PDBQT receptor file of N, H, CA, C and O in Angstrom, charges set to zero:
ATOM      1  N   MET A   1     231.411 -64.697 -23.745  1.00  0.00    +0.000 N 
ATOM      2  CA  MET A   1     230.841 -64.746 -22.414  1.00  0.00    +0.000 C 
ATOM      3  C   MET A   1     231.821 -65.442 -21.476  1.00  0.00    +0.000 C 
ATOM      4  O   MET A   1     231.632 -66.606 -21.122  1.00  0.00    +0.000 OA
ATOM      5  N   THR A   2     232.833 -64.746 -21.090  1.00  0.00    +0.000 N 
ATOM      6  H   THR A   2     232.986 -63.800 -21.377  1.00  0.00    +0.000 HD
ATOM      7  CA  THR A   2     233.835 -65.326 -20.199  1.00  0.00    +0.000 C 
ATOM      8  C   THR A   2     233.439 -65.079 -18.762  1.00  0.00    +0.000 C 
ATOM      9  O   THR A   2     232.868 -64.041 -18.428  1.00  0.00    +0.000 OA
ATOM     10  N   ARG A   3     233.747 -66.035 -17.922  1.00  0.00    +0.000 N 
ATOM     11  H   ARG A   3     234.212 -66.878 -18.193  1.00  0.00    +0.000 HD
ATOM     12  CA  ARG A   3     233.438 -65.913 -16.498  1.00  0.00    +0.000 C 
ATOM     13  C   ARG A   3     234.646 -65.354 -15.768  1.00  0.00    +0.000 C 
ATOM     14  O   ARG A   3     235.767 -65.838 -15.929  1.00  0.00    +0.000 OA
ATOM     15  N   ASN A   4     234.404 -64.337 -14.969  1.00  0.00    +0.000 N 
ATOM     16  H   ASN A   4     233.494 -63.945 -14.839  1.00  0.00    +0.000 HD
ATOM     17  CA  ASN A   4     235.448 -63.773 -14.128  1.00  0.00    +0.000 C 
ATOM     18  C   ASN A   4     235.262 -64.365 -12.739  1.00  0.00    +0.000 C 
ATOM     19  O   ASN A   4     234.222 -64.159 -12.113  1.00  0.00    +0.000 OA
ATOM     20  N   SER A   5     236.258 -65.096 -12.250  1.00  0.00    +0.000 N 
ATOM     21  H   SER A   5     237.103 -65.263 -12.758  1.00  0.00    +0.000 HD
ATOM     22  CA  SER A   5     236.119 -65.770 -10.961  1.00  0.00    +0.000 C 
ATOM     23  C   SER A   5     236.045 -64.771  -9.812  1.00  0.00    +0.000 C 
ATOM     24  O   SER A   5     235.548 -65.107  -8.737  1.00  0.00    +0.000 OA
ATOM     25  N   LEU A   6     236.533 -63.543 -10.022  1.00  0.00    +0.000 N 
ATOM     26  H   LEU A   6     236.936 -63.269 -10.895  1.00  0.00    +0.000 HD
ATOM     27  CA  LEU A   6     236.455 -62.533  -8.970  1.00  0.00    +0.000 C 
ATOM     28  C   LEU A   6     235.044 -61.960  -8.860  1.00  0.00    +0.000 C 
ATOM     29  O   LEU A   6     234.665 -61.443  -7.809  1.00  0.00    +0.000 OA
ATOM     30  N   GLU A   7     234.275 -62.047  -9.924  1.00  0.00    +0.000 N 
ATOM     31  H   GLU A   7     234.583 -62.467 -10.778  1.00  0.00    +0.000 HD
ATOM     32  CA  GLU A   7     232.928 -61.499  -9.939  1.00  0.00    +0.000 C 
ATOM     33  C   GLU A   7     231.931 -62.618  -9.686  1.00  0.00    +0.000 C 
ATOM     34  O   GLU A   7     231.532 -63.310 -10.623  1.00  0.00    +0.000 OA
ATOM     35  N   ARG A   8     231.525 -62.804  -8.444  1.00  0.00    +0.000 N 
ATOM     36  H   ARG A   8     231.849 -62.241  -7.683  1.00  0.00    +0.000 HD
ATOM     37  CA  ARG A   8     230.576 -63.861  -8.101  1.00  0.00    +0.000 C 
ATOM     38  C   ARG A   8     229.163 -63.328  -8.251  1.00  0.00    +0.000 C 
ATOM     39  O   ARG A   8     228.876 -62.179  -7.915  1.00  0.00    +0.000 OA
ATOM     40  N   ARG A   9     228.282 -64.184  -8.763  1.00  0.00    +0.000 N 
ATOM     41  H   ARG A   9     228.515 -65.118  -9.035  1.00  0.00    +0.000 HD
ATOM     42  CA  ARG A   9     226.886 -63.780  -8.891  1.00  0.00    +0.000 C 
ATOM     43  C   ARG A   9     226.206 -63.873  -7.536  1.00  0.00    +0.000 C 
ATOM     44  O   ARG A   9     226.466 -64.792  -6.760  1.00  0.00    +0.000 OA
ATOM     45  N   THR A  10     225.342 -62.921  -7.263  1.00  0.00    +0.000 N 
ATOM     46  H   THR A  10     225.130 -62.174  -7.894  1.00  0.00    +0.000 HD
ATOM     47  CA  THR A  10     224.592 -62.944  -6.013  1.00  0.00    +0.000 C 
ATOM     48  C   THR A  10     223.464 -63.965  -6.133  1.00  0.00    +0.000 C 
ATOM     49  O   THR A  10     223.067 -64.327  -7.241  1.00  0.00    +0.000 OA
ATOM     50  N   PRO A  11     222.951 -64.426  -5.003  1.00  0.00    +0.000 N 
ATOM     51  CA  PRO A  11     221.816 -65.373  -5.072  1.00  0.00    +0.000 C 
ATOM     52  C   PRO A  11     220.624 -64.813  -5.842  1.00  0.00    +0.000 C 
ATOM     53  O   PRO A  11     219.909 -65.563  -6.506  1.00  0.00    +0.000 OA
ATOM     54  N   GLU A  12     220.404 -63.499  -5.759  1.00  0.00    +0.000 N 
ATOM     55  H   GLU A  12     220.985 -62.889  -5.220  1.00  0.00    +0.000 HD
ATOM     56  CA  GLU A  12     219.298 -62.900  -6.511  1.00  0.00    +0.000 C 
ATOM     57  C   GLU A  12     219.533 -63.025  -8.014  1.00  0.00    +0.000 C 
ATOM     58  O   GLU A  12     218.602 -63.305  -8.770  1.00  0.00    +0.000 OA
ATOM     59  N   GLN A  13     220.770 -62.819  -8.445  1.00  0.00    +0.000 N 
ATOM     60  H   GLN A  13     221.526 -62.592  -7.832  1.00  0.00    +0.000 HD
ATOM     61  CA  GLN A  13     221.077 -62.949  -9.872  1.00  0.00    +0.000 C 
ATOM     62  C   GLN A  13     220.943 -64.396 -10.331  1.00  0.00    +0.000 C 
ATOM     63  O   GLN A  13     220.470 -64.657 -11.437  1.00  0.00    +0.000 OA
ATOM     64  N   ILE A  14     221.359 -65.337  -9.484  1.00  0.00    +0.000 N 
ATOM     65  H   ILE A  14     221.744 -65.125  -8.585  1.00  0.00    +0.000 HD
ATOM     66  CA  ILE A  14     221.241 -66.758  -9.828  1.00  0.00    +0.000 C 
ATOM     67  C   ILE A  14     219.769 -67.141  -9.954  1.00  0.00    +0.000 C 
ATOM     68  O   ILE A  14     219.378 -67.838 -10.890  1.00  0.00    +0.000 OA
ATOM     69  N   ARG A  15     218.949 -66.673  -8.991  1.00  0.00    +0.000 N 
ATOM     70  H   ARG A  15     219.267 -66.106  -8.231  1.00  0.00    +0.000 HD
ATOM     71  CA  ARG A  15     217.518 -66.969  -9.052  1.00  0.00    +0.000 C 
ATOM     72  C   ARG A  15     216.879 -66.351 -10.287  1.00  0.00    +0.000 C 
ATOM     73  O   ARG A  15     216.034 -66.976 -10.928  1.00  0.00    +0.000 OA
ATOM     74  N   ALA A  16     217.276 -65.134 -10.623  1.00  0.00    +0.000 N 
ATOM     75  H   ALA A  16     217.963 -64.627 -10.103  1.00  0.00    +0.000 HD
ATOM     76  CA  ALA A  16     216.720 -64.475 -11.809  1.00  0.00    +0.000 C 
ATOM     77  C   ALA A  16     217.098 -65.254 -13.066  1.00  0.00    +0.000 C 
ATOM     78  O   ALA A  16     216.275 -65.416 -13.966  1.00  0.00    +0.000 OA
ATOM     79  N   GLY A  17     218.329 -65.732 -13.132  1.00  0.00    +0.000 N 
ATOM     80  H   GLY A  17     218.998 -65.600 -12.400  1.00  0.00    +0.000 HD
ATOM     81  CA  GLY A  17     218.757 -66.529 -14.279  1.00  0.00    +0.000 C 
ATOM     82  C   GLY A  17     218.003 -67.839 -14.361  1.00  0.00    +0.000 C 
ATOM     83  O   GLY A  17     217.587 -68.253 -15.443  1.00  0.00    +0.000 OA
ATOM     84  N   ASN A  18     217.825 -68.494 -13.222  1.00  0.00    +0.000 N 
ATOM     85  H   ASN A  18     218.164 -68.157 -12.344  1.00  0.00    +0.000 HD
ATOM     86  CA  ASN A  18     217.080 -69.757 -13.200  1.00  0.00    +0.000 C 
ATOM     87  C   ASN A  18     215.638 -69.539 -13.631  1.00  0.00    +0.000 C 
ATOM     88  O   ASN A  18     215.074 -70.345 -14.372  1.00  0.00    +0.000 OA
ATOM     89  N   ARG A  19     215.041 -68.439 -13.161  1.00  0.00    +0.000 N 
ATOM     90  H   ARG A  19     215.499 -67.785 -12.560  1.00  0.00    +0.000 HD
ATOM     91  CA  ARG A  19     213.663 -68.134 -13.526  1.00  0.00    +0.000 C 
ATOM     92  C   ARG A  19     213.555 -67.892 -15.028  1.00  0.00    +0.000 C 
ATOM     93  O   ARG A  19     212.607 -68.347 -15.668  1.00  0.00    +0.000 OA
ATOM     94  N   ARG A  20     214.522 -67.179 -15.585  1.00  0.00    +0.000 N 
ATOM     95  H   ARG A  20     215.292 -66.809 -15.065  1.00  0.00    +0.000 HD
ATOM     96  CA  ARG A  20     214.511 -66.892 -17.021  1.00  0.00    +0.000 C 
ATOM     97  C   ARG A  20     214.637 -68.180 -17.825  1.00  0.00    +0.000 C 
ATOM     98  O   ARG A  20     213.913 -68.378 -18.800  1.00  0.00    +0.000 OA
ATOM     99  N   ILE A  21     215.553 -69.055 -17.419  1.00  0.00    +0.000 N 
ATOM    100  H   ILE A  21     216.141 -68.894 -16.627  1.00  0.00    +0.000 HD
ATOM    101  CA  ILE A  21     215.737 -70.327 -18.129  1.00  0.00    +0.000 C 
ATOM    102  C   ILE A  21     214.477 -71.185 -18.004  1.00  0.00    +0.000 C 
ATOM    103  O   ILE A  21     214.045 -71.805 -18.977  1.00  0.00    +0.000 OA
ATOM    104  N   GLY A  22     213.892 -71.220 -16.814  1.00  0.00    +0.000 N 
ATOM    105  H   GLY A  22     214.242 -70.717 -16.024  1.00  0.00    +0.000 HD
ATOM    106  CA  GLY A  22     212.664 -71.981 -16.615  1.00  0.00    +0.000 C 
ATOM    107  C   GLY A  22     211.528 -71.467 -17.474  1.00  0.00    +0.000 C 
ATOM    108  O   GLY A  22     210.761 -72.250 -18.034  1.00  0.00    +0.000 OA
ATOM    109  N   PHE A  23     211.417 -70.142 -17.580  1.00  0.00    +0.000 N 
ATOM    110  H   PHE A  23     212.040 -69.505 -17.125  1.00  0.00    +0.000 HD
ATOM    111  CA  PHE A  23     210.363 -69.556 -18.404  1.00  0.00    +0.000 C 
ATOM    112  C   PHE A  23     210.562 -69.908 -19.873  1.00  0.00    +0.000 C 
ATOM    113  O   PHE A  23     209.602 -70.247 -20.565  1.00  0.00    +0.000 OA
ATOM    114  N   VAL A  24     211.801 -69.830 -20.352  1.00  0.00    +0.000 N 
ATOM    115  H   VAL A  24     212.580 -69.554 -19.789  1.00  0.00    +0.000 HD
ATOM    116  CA  VAL A  24     212.091 -70.162 -21.753  1.00  0.00    +0.000 C 
ATOM    117  C   VAL A  24     211.763 -71.627 -22.022  1.00  0.00    +0.000 C 
ATOM    118  O   VAL A  24     211.167 -71.946 -23.052  1.00  0.00    +0.000 OA
ATOM    119  N   MET A  25     212.143 -72.524 -21.109  1.00  0.00    +0.000 N 
ATOM    120  H   MET A  25     212.626 -72.265 -20.272  1.00  0.00    +0.000 HD
ATOM    121  CA  MET A  25     211.852 -73.947 -21.299  1.00  0.00    +0.000 C 
ATOM    122  C   MET A  25     210.347 -74.203 -21.281  1.00  0.00    +0.000 C 
ATOM    123  O   MET A  25     209.847 -75.030 -22.044  1.00  0.00    +0.000 OA
ATOM    124  N   PHE A  26     209.617 -73.490 -20.403  1.00  0.00    +0.000 N 
ATOM    125  H   PHE A  26     210.023 -72.819 -19.783  1.00  0.00    +0.000 HD
ATOM    126  CA  PHE A  26     208.165 -73.629 -20.352  1.00  0.00    +0.000 C 
ATOM    127  C   PHE A  26     207.530 -73.182 -21.664  1.00  0.00    +0.000 C 
ATOM    128  O   PHE A  26     206.622 -73.841 -22.172  1.00  0.00    +0.000 OA
ATOM    129  N   VAL A  27     208.000 -72.071 -22.211  1.00  0.00    +0.000 N 
ATOM    130  H   VAL A  27     208.737 -71.536 -21.798  1.00  0.00    +0.000 HD
ATOM    131  CA  VAL A  27     207.448 -71.574 -23.477  1.00  0.00    +0.000 C 
ATOM    132  C   VAL A  27     207.718 -72.565 -24.602  1.00  0.00    +0.000 C 
ATOM    133  O   VAL A  27     206.841 -72.820 -25.428  1.00  0.00    +0.000 OA
ATOM    134  N   ILE A  28     208.927 -73.127 -24.643  1.00  0.00    +0.000 N 
ATOM    135  H   ILE A  28     209.639 -72.920 -23.972  1.00  0.00    +0.000 HD
ATOM    136  CA  ILE A  28     209.253 -74.109 -25.681  1.00  0.00    +0.000 C 
ATOM    137  C   ILE A  28     208.337 -75.325 -25.566  1.00  0.00    +0.000 C 
ATOM    138  O   ILE A  28     207.820 -75.809 -26.573  1.00  0.00    +0.000 OA
ATOM    139  N   ALA A  29     208.132 -75.822 -24.341  1.00  0.00    +0.000 N 
ATOM    140  H   ALA A  29     208.552 -75.429 -23.523  1.00  0.00    +0.000 HD
ATOM    141  CA  ALA A  29     207.258 -76.983 -24.143  1.00  0.00    +0.000 C 
ATOM    142  C   ALA A  29     205.820 -76.645 -24.527  1.00  0.00    +0.000 C 
ATOM    143  O   ALA A  29     205.141 -77.458 -25.154  1.00  0.00    +0.000 OA
ATOM    144  N   ALA A  30     205.348 -75.455 -24.157  1.00  0.00    +0.000 N 
ATOM    145  H   ALA A  30     205.899 -74.794 -23.647  1.00  0.00    +0.000 HD
ATOM    146  CA  ALA A  30     203.978 -75.063 -24.476  1.00  0.00    +0.000 C 
ATOM    147  C   ALA A  30     203.773 -74.971 -25.983  1.00  0.00    +0.000 C 
ATOM    148  O   ALA A  30     202.748 -75.418 -26.498  1.00  0.00    +0.000 OA
ATOM    149  N   VAL A  31     204.736 -74.397 -26.690  1.00  0.00    +0.000 N 
ATOM    150  H   VAL A  31     205.569 -74.034 -26.272  1.00  0.00    +0.000 HD
ATOM    151  CA  VAL A  31     204.631 -74.298 -28.149  1.00  0.00    +0.000 C 
ATOM    152  C   VAL A  31     204.643 -75.689 -28.772  1.00  0.00    +0.000 C 
ATOM    153  O   VAL A  31     203.893 -75.955 -29.711  1.00  0.00    +0.000 OA
ATOM    154  N   PHE A  32     205.487 -76.572 -28.257  1.00  0.00    +0.000 N 
ATOM    155  H   PHE A  32     206.096 -76.356 -27.494  1.00  0.00    +0.000 HD
ATOM    156  CA  PHE A  32     205.548 -77.934 -28.788  1.00  0.00    +0.000 C 
ATOM    157  C   PHE A  32     204.206 -78.644 -28.625  1.00  0.00    +0.000 C 
ATOM    158  O   PHE A  32     203.681 -79.211 -29.583  1.00  0.00    +0.000 OA
ATOM    159  N   PHE A  33     203.645 -78.613 -27.402  1.00  0.00    +0.000 N 
ATOM    160  H   PHE A  33     204.072 -78.152 -26.623  1.00  0.00    +0.000 HD
ATOM    161  CA  PHE A  33     202.383 -79.307 -27.171  1.00  0.00    +0.000 C 
ATOM    162  C   PHE A  33     201.242 -78.657 -27.945  1.00  0.00    +0.000 C 
ATOM    163  O   PHE A  33     200.361 -79.354 -28.448  1.00  0.00    +0.000 OA
ATOM    164  N   ALA A  34     201.249 -77.338 -28.046  1.00  0.00    +0.000 N 
ATOM    165  H   ALA A  34     201.965 -76.772 -27.638  1.00  0.00    +0.000 HD
ATOM    166  CA  ALA A  34     200.211 -76.658 -28.820  1.00  0.00    +0.000 C 
ATOM    167  C   ALA A  34     200.291 -77.054 -30.287  1.00  0.00    +0.000 C 
ATOM    168  O   ALA A  34     199.263 -77.255 -30.934  1.00  0.00    +0.000 OA
ATOM    169  N   SER A  35     201.509 -77.166 -30.814  1.00  0.00    +0.000 N 
ATOM    170  H   SER A  35     202.344 -77.002 -30.288  1.00  0.00    +0.000 HD
ATOM    171  CA  SER A  35     201.640 -77.556 -32.220  1.00  0.00    +0.000 C 
ATOM    172  C   SER A  35     201.176 -78.992 -32.438  1.00  0.00    +0.000 C 
ATOM    173  O   SER A  35     200.592 -79.299 -33.477  1.00  0.00    +0.000 OA
ATOM    174  N   VAL A  36     201.428 -79.874 -31.475  1.00  0.00    +0.000 N 
ATOM    175  H   VAL A  36     201.902 -79.625 -30.631  1.00  0.00    +0.000 HD
ATOM    176  CA  VAL A  36     200.955 -81.258 -31.597  1.00  0.00    +0.000 C 
ATOM    177  C   VAL A  36     199.433 -81.289 -31.597  1.00  0.00    +0.000 C 
ATOM    178  O   VAL A  36     198.829 -81.988 -32.411  1.00  0.00    +0.000 OA
ATOM    179  N   ILE A  37     198.806 -80.540 -30.695  1.00  0.00    +0.000 N 
ATOM    180  H   ILE A  37     199.296 -79.972 -30.033  1.00  0.00    +0.000 HD
ATOM    181  CA  ILE A  37     197.342 -80.523 -30.617  1.00  0.00    +0.000 C 
ATOM    182  C   ILE A  37     196.747 -79.937 -31.893  1.00  0.00    +0.000 C 
ATOM    183  O   ILE A  37     195.791 -80.481 -32.444  1.00  0.00    +0.000 OA
ATOM    184  N   ILE A  38     197.315 -78.826 -32.359  1.00  0.00    +0.000 N 
ATOM    185  H   ILE A  38     198.092 -78.384 -31.911  1.00  0.00    +0.000 HD
ATOM    186  CA  ILE A  38     196.814 -78.202 -33.588  1.00  0.00    +0.000 C 
ATOM    187  C   ILE A  38     196.986 -79.145 -34.774  1.00  0.00    +0.000 C 
ATOM    188  O   ILE A  38     196.099 -79.257 -35.620  1.00  0.00    +0.000 OA
ATOM    189  N   HIS A  39     198.118 -79.814 -34.830  1.00  0.00    +0.000 N 
ATOM    190  H   HIS A  39     198.839 -79.723 -34.143  1.00  0.00    +0.000 HD
ATOM    191  CA  HIS A  39     198.371 -80.745 -35.934  1.00  0.00    +0.000 C 
ATOM    192  C   HIS A  39     197.350 -81.884 -35.922  1.00  0.00    +0.000 C 
ATOM    193  O   HIS A  39     196.878 -82.297 -36.982  1.00  0.00    +0.000 OA
ATOM    194  N   GLN A  40     197.006 -82.392 -34.747  1.00  0.00    +0.000 N 
ATOM    195  H   GLN A  40     197.389 -82.057 -33.887  1.00  0.00    +0.000 HD
ATOM    196  CA  GLN A  40     196.032 -83.486 -34.667  1.00  0.00    +0.000 C 
ATOM    197  C   GLN A  40     194.633 -83.003 -35.039  1.00  0.00    +0.000 C 
ATOM    198  O   GLN A  40     193.879 -83.740 -35.675  1.00  0.00    +0.000 OA
ATOM    199  N   LYS A  41     194.275 -81.781 -34.656  1.00  0.00    +0.000 N 
ATOM    200  H   LYS A  41     194.887 -81.182 -34.140  1.00  0.00    +0.000 HD
ATOM    201  CA  LYS A  41     192.927 -81.277 -34.930  1.00  0.00    +0.000 C 
ATOM    202  C   LYS A  41     192.733 -80.993 -36.416  1.00  0.00    +0.000 C 
ATOM    203  O   LYS A  41     191.722 -81.388 -36.997  1.00  0.00    +0.000 OA
ATOM    204  N   TRP A  42     193.692 -80.313 -37.031  1.00  0.00    +0.000 N 
ATOM    205  H   TRP A  42     194.513 -79.991 -36.559  1.00  0.00    +0.000 HD
ATOM    206  CA  TRP A  42     193.505 -79.849 -38.394  1.00  0.00    +0.000 C 
ATOM    207  C   TRP A  42     193.963 -80.835 -39.455  1.00  0.00    +0.000 C 
ATOM    208  O   TRP A  42     193.405 -80.854 -40.552  1.00  0.00    +0.000 OA
ATOM    209  N   PHE A  43     194.960 -81.652 -39.159  1.00  0.00    +0.000 N 
ATOM    210  H   PHE A  43     195.414 -81.637 -38.268  1.00  0.00    +0.000 HD
ATOM    211  CA  PHE A  43     195.558 -82.480 -40.198  1.00  0.00    +0.000 C 
ATOM    212  C   PHE A  43     195.271 -83.967 -40.026  1.00  0.00    +0.000 C 
ATOM    213  O   PHE A  43     195.972 -84.807 -40.591  1.00  0.00    +0.000 OA
ATOM    214  N   SER A  44     194.239 -84.294 -39.243  1.00  0.00    +0.000 N 
ATOM    215  H   SER A  44     193.670 -83.611 -38.783  1.00  0.00    +0.000 HD
ATOM    216  CA  SER A  44     193.945 -85.720 -39.065  1.00  0.00    +0.000 C 
ATOM    217  C   SER A  44     192.806 -86.148 -39.981  1.00  0.00    +0.000 C 
ATOM    218  O   SER A  44     192.414 -87.315 -39.974  1.00  0.00    +0.000 OA
TER     219      SER A  44
């Protein structure tokens, strides 16, 4: 994944990338908290 300095990303592409990263981080956090809640309910 090399960056070409001549090929600049448009603001729309940057926003789409940020949205994708934000969504992935949200899913990871949701799975983490869900696993903590499930672990407390079933294994306590």
